[in-house]
Structure formats: C-alpha cells, structure tokens
N, C-alpha and C positions, 0 to 999 in steps of 0.2 A: 282826505285820503293821501298817503304818502306819494312822492313823486316816483314816476316810472324811470328806472335806470336806462343808461344808453344801451346796455346789452339787451335788455328786455324790449326796447324799441325795435332793435334790429330783428330780434326773434319775432316780433309781432309783424313786422313788414313782410318777412319771408312767409310767415304763416298766412298772412293776408293774401299773398299772391295765390297760394294754393287753394285756399278757401273760396276766394273770388272766382277763380277759374271754374271750380267744381260747382258752385252755386249757379253760375250763369248758364253753363252748358248742361247741367243735370240737376244736382241737388245734393244736400248732405255736407256742404262745406263747413257748415257749423259744428259738425262732429269733429272736425279738425281744429277749429278755432276755440271752441268753448273750453276744452281741456287745458289749452295754453292759457286762456284767460283766468281759469280757475287758480292756476298756479301763480299768476302774477298779481291779480287784483283780489282774489278770493271768490268763493262760491256765491256769496250773497249779492255780488254786483256783476258777475260774469254774463249772465243772461241779458241784463239790460245794456251793459257795455258793448256786447256783440251787435246790438241794433244800430249802433253809430256806423260801424263798418258795413252792415247790410244796406243801410241807406246810401252810403257813398257808392258802393259797387253797383247797386240797382240803378242809381242815376246814370252811371257811366254805361252800364249794359243796355238800358232802355234807350238812351240817346244813339247808341251804335246800331241798334236794331232798327230804330226809327229811320235813321240815315240810310239803312239798306233796304228800306221799304218792306220789313218783315213784320211789323206790328199789326195785327188784325184789329183795328180800333173798333170796328162795328160789332165784333164779338166781345171785345174787352170791356166796353162801356157799361153794358147791363150788369156786369159782375163786380163793378167796383164797390158799389154800396154794400152788398152782402158780405164781401170779403173785409172791407174796412170795419163794419160793425162787428163781425166775428172777431177780427183781430183785436179790437178795443176790449171786448168782453174777455178774450183769452189773456191778454196783457194785464188787465186789472186783476183777474184771479190769480195769474202768476205772481204778482207782487205779494200774495197772501199764502200761497201753497207751494208745495214741492212738486216738481215736474217728473219725478221718477216713474210713477205709475203710468202716466200718459205716454212716456217715452217708450216703455216696454210694449204697451199696446200698439203703438204705431210702428215699433220695430217689426212686428209680425206683418202689418199692413204693407210696409215697404218691401218685405220679402216677396209678398204676393204680387206686388207691382212688377218687380224684377222678373219673376217667373212668368208673368203674362207677356213680357217682351221677348222672352225665350221661346215660349210655346206658340204664341200667335203674333209674330212680329209685324204682319201685315196690318193689323189694327192701329199700330203706332206710326206706320209710314204713309197711310192713305188718308186723304182729307175727304170730307162729306158734310152731310147736314147734321146738326146737333141732335143727339138722342133724347134729351130731356127738355121739357118745357117748364114754365113757371107754374106753380111755385117751387117745384122740385129742384130746379137747377139752382135758384137762389138758396135754398136750404142746404144743398150740398156745398156750395162755395161759402156759405156762412160757417159751416162746420170746419172746412179746410182753413179759413181765416182765423177761426178760434184756435185751432192748433198752432198756426203760425204766430199769432200773438202770444200764446201761452209759452211755447218752447223754441220754436223757429227751426230747431235741428230736424232736417228731413222733410220740411214743408214743401220743398221743391219738387220732390217725387209726387206728393199728393196733388199739388197744383198741375203738374204735367199730366198725371193720370186723368184728372178732371178735364183738362183743356184738350187732351188728345183723345181720350175714350168717350167723353160726354160731348164736348164741343167739336170734336173731330177736326182739329186744326192741323194735324201733322206735327212732327217733332220740331221743325225749325220755327214755324209760326207759333207753336205751342210754347217753346222756349221764350220767344219774344214777349208773348202775352204773359207768361209767368213772371218774367222780370219786371214788366210794367205793374202787375198787380202787387207784387212784393214792394215795389217803390210806392205804391199808393197806401198801403196799410202801415208801413214802417213808421212814418212820422208820429202817428197817433200812439203806437206801441212805445216808441222811444220816449214821447212825452209822459206817458203814464209811469214808465220805469225811472225816469229823471225825477219825476215829482215824489216818488217814493224814496229817492236818494240812492238809487241802485245803478248809477252809471258813473264810471271813471272816464272822463272825457279825454284825458291825454292818452290813455291806452286804447280808446275806442278809434281816435283819429289816426294813431300809429298803425293799428290794424287795418283801418280803412284805406290808408295810403297804398298798402300792398294789395288790398282787395280790389281797388280800382283798376290797378294794372292787370290783375288776373281776369277781371271782367271784361276789360277791353280785348285782351287776347282771345278769350273765349268766344265773345260775340263775333269777332271778325272771323275766326275760324269756322264758326257755325254757318255763317253766311256764305263763305267761300267753298266749303267742302261738302255741304249738303247733309242729309239726315242719316245716312247709313252709319257713319262713324259715331255720331251722337248716341245711337241706340246702344253701342257697346260701352261707351262711357257711362251712360246712365245705369246700365246693368251692374258694372263693376262698382260704381259709386254707391248704388242702392245697397248691394250686398255688404259692402264694407260698413256702411252707415248702420244698416240693421244689425249686424254682429255687434258692433259697439253698443248700440242701444240696449240690445237683449242681454249682453254678458258683462257689462262694466257698470 
C-alpha cells in the first residue's frame, strides 16, 4: 500500500476526534470516518482499516468508564461470548461480500431507535431488570455482534438499544457496557480483515490517534453530565447516520 501523506494524516486525526467522540457517547462515528478512509486508502480496505481506530478508541473509552465505576460488569460478562462470535462471523463474511444491502436495512432500524427515544424517553433513562432471558438474549446480541463485525457503522445504536431496552442499564451504564463489548469483539474482526489484506495500518493508527482523544472527552463528559444530554446526542447522531446509510 502507498504511504499516507502528511496532509491525509492530519485529516485522519481530526476525523478521528469527531468519530471517537460520537462512537463513545452514542454511535455512528464510522459514518464519518469510513468515507474519509475510502478517499484515502480505497473502498477495499476502508472497512478493515477503520477497525484499528475502533480498537484504540474503545480501549481508552472502556478504561475511562471503568475508572468512573460505570461499567456494569455483571451484565456485560454473559454478553461477551455471543457478541464476539457474532462479530467474528460478520467480519469473515464482510471480507467476501458488499455491505451495501445490510447498511440500508439497518439504516431503517436506526431511525426506529431514534424515534423510540423521542416518543418513549423514559424507557431510555430508567434502569431495571433485564427483559429477556437466555437463549433469546444471547441470540439478540449475537445478531448485533454480527452486524458490528460486518460493517461497524451504526452498531453503537444497536448495542445501546439492546443494553438499555433489553438489559435496562440506563444510558450512562449502557454506554459504558457498549464500549466494553466493542472492545471485546474488535480484535477478532481486525485480525480477520488483516488476514485478508484489507487493513492499512498507517492510516488506521493516524485515525486512531484522533479517535482516542475523542473517546476520552466523550467518556468523561458522560460520567460528569449524566444521561439527559446523551439522549439528544444519540438522537442527532442516529438520524444523521441513518440518512447517510439510506441515501448515499
């Protein structure tokens, strides 16, 4: 792969700050980063390269939420295996197929997630007992992991919906759990893309440098300012991500 120019490194750093912030506090940051990567490294390696930055930002975000005592480890642990297995299957298939059809389907799903936050906001702000038991809970999160491994863009909204509406963790702990789950499945996805020769490491690290900064800012704000403002960030980010998925 040709070397990444200095100008493109700067562009990737700034793109990473925005994407890392949005991914950590809501979701859909990859809708910002993927088009930039397509222009710089090409469509064939953009999806895989993006996973380098996702791994870096998730590590920073998860550590920050853990220090703030916001990670609900008791709820996260049973979800790790189905999410990782789903992501592995999705990433493997993504090395063989186009993501366009799935992106459009999940664009519609993300619109519904955003609408539910507007119509029934209390469901997103209150905590309670999980709504699903095994094996249904495992199947739901396997499916979400599959999508995350396949295309990544928008998976944060699906994880939030599962963690808040099914696990009933509330927006702050749901965000923390989301970041930990993404961190858990991304190494396997990245390995599969790298094995297929679909990762530009220099571009990924440059994007990741900015993403780490964005993730750190977002996680600290989430801990300090509470759930109310997160809801509006999620709604705005979800609608923007869905529009891009559906109409580009």
